[in-house]
C-alpha positions in Angstrom: 68.9 91.6 90.7 71.8 89.2 90.0 74.4 88.5 92.6 77.9 89.5 91.4 80.5 86.7 91.0 82.8 88.4 93.5 82.2 91.0 96.2 81.8 94.5 94.8 81.2 93.2 91.2 85.0 92.9 90.6 84.5 89.8 88.4 82.6 91.9 85.9 85.4 94.5 85.3 87.2 94.3 81.9 90.7 93.5 83.3 89.6 90.8 85.7 90.6 87.9 83.4 94.2 89.3 83.0 94.5 89.9 86.8 93.3 86.4 87.5 95.9 84.9 85.1 98.7 86.9 86.7 97.9 85.9 90.2 100.3 83.0 91.1 98.3 81.9 94.1 95.1 81.3 92.1 96.7 79.6 89.1 99.8 77.5 89.6 102.7 78.4 87.2 103.2 76.2 84.2 106.5 75.8 82.4 105.3 78.1 79.5 104.2 80.8 81.9 107.5 80.7 83.7 109.4 80.9 80.4 107.2 83.9 79.4 108.0 85.6 82.7 111.7 85.0 82.2 111.5 86.5 78.7 109.6 89.5 80.0 112.2 90.1 82.7 115.0 89.8 80.2 113.3 92.2 77.8 112.8 94.7 80.6 116.5 94.4 81.6 117.5 95.1 78.0 115.2 98.1 77.7 116.5 99.6 81.0 120.1 99.0 79.9 119.5 100.7 76.6 117.8 103.6 78.3 120.8 103.9 80.7 123.3 103.7 77.8 121.3 106.3 75.7 120.9 108.8 78.5 124.3 108.3 80.1 122.8 107.9 83.5 124.2 105.0 85.5 121.1 104.8 87.7 119.3 102.9 85.0 121.8 100.0 85.2 121.0 98.9 88.8 117.3 97.8 87.9 118.6 96.4 84.6 120.9 94.1 86.5 118.2 93.1 89.0 115.8 92.2 86.2 118.6 90.3 84.5 119.1 88.3 87.6 115.4 87.6 87.8 115.3 86.5 84.2 118.2 84.1 84.9 116.5 82.7 88.0 113.1 82.3 86.3 114.8 80.7 83.3 116.6 78.2 85.4 113.4 77.5 87.3 111.6 76.8 84.0 114.3 74.2 83.2 113.7 72.3 86.4 109.9 72.2 85.9 108.0 69.3 84.3 106.6 69.9 80.8 103.2 71.4 80.5 100.3 69.0 81.0 98.5 68.8 77.6 95.8 66.4 78.7 93.3 69.1 79.7 
């Protein structure tokens, strides 16, 4: 019987590659990944703001503002990072 890559055979599950890529401790962030995260936060903020506007419920705007702030911070962080290393 083969030994699993990780305890409990987690490494063989279908979503393991995606979870490994999203873990910031295992893989250091690159400028591209930080930009993608900023774009995802901005898109989430826009979606929540549109839902709040469409439903007329103001409770949707608080998380939209929070995501907008996260998008701004991550965008500024990506500007301060060195370019992606293309040597590997």
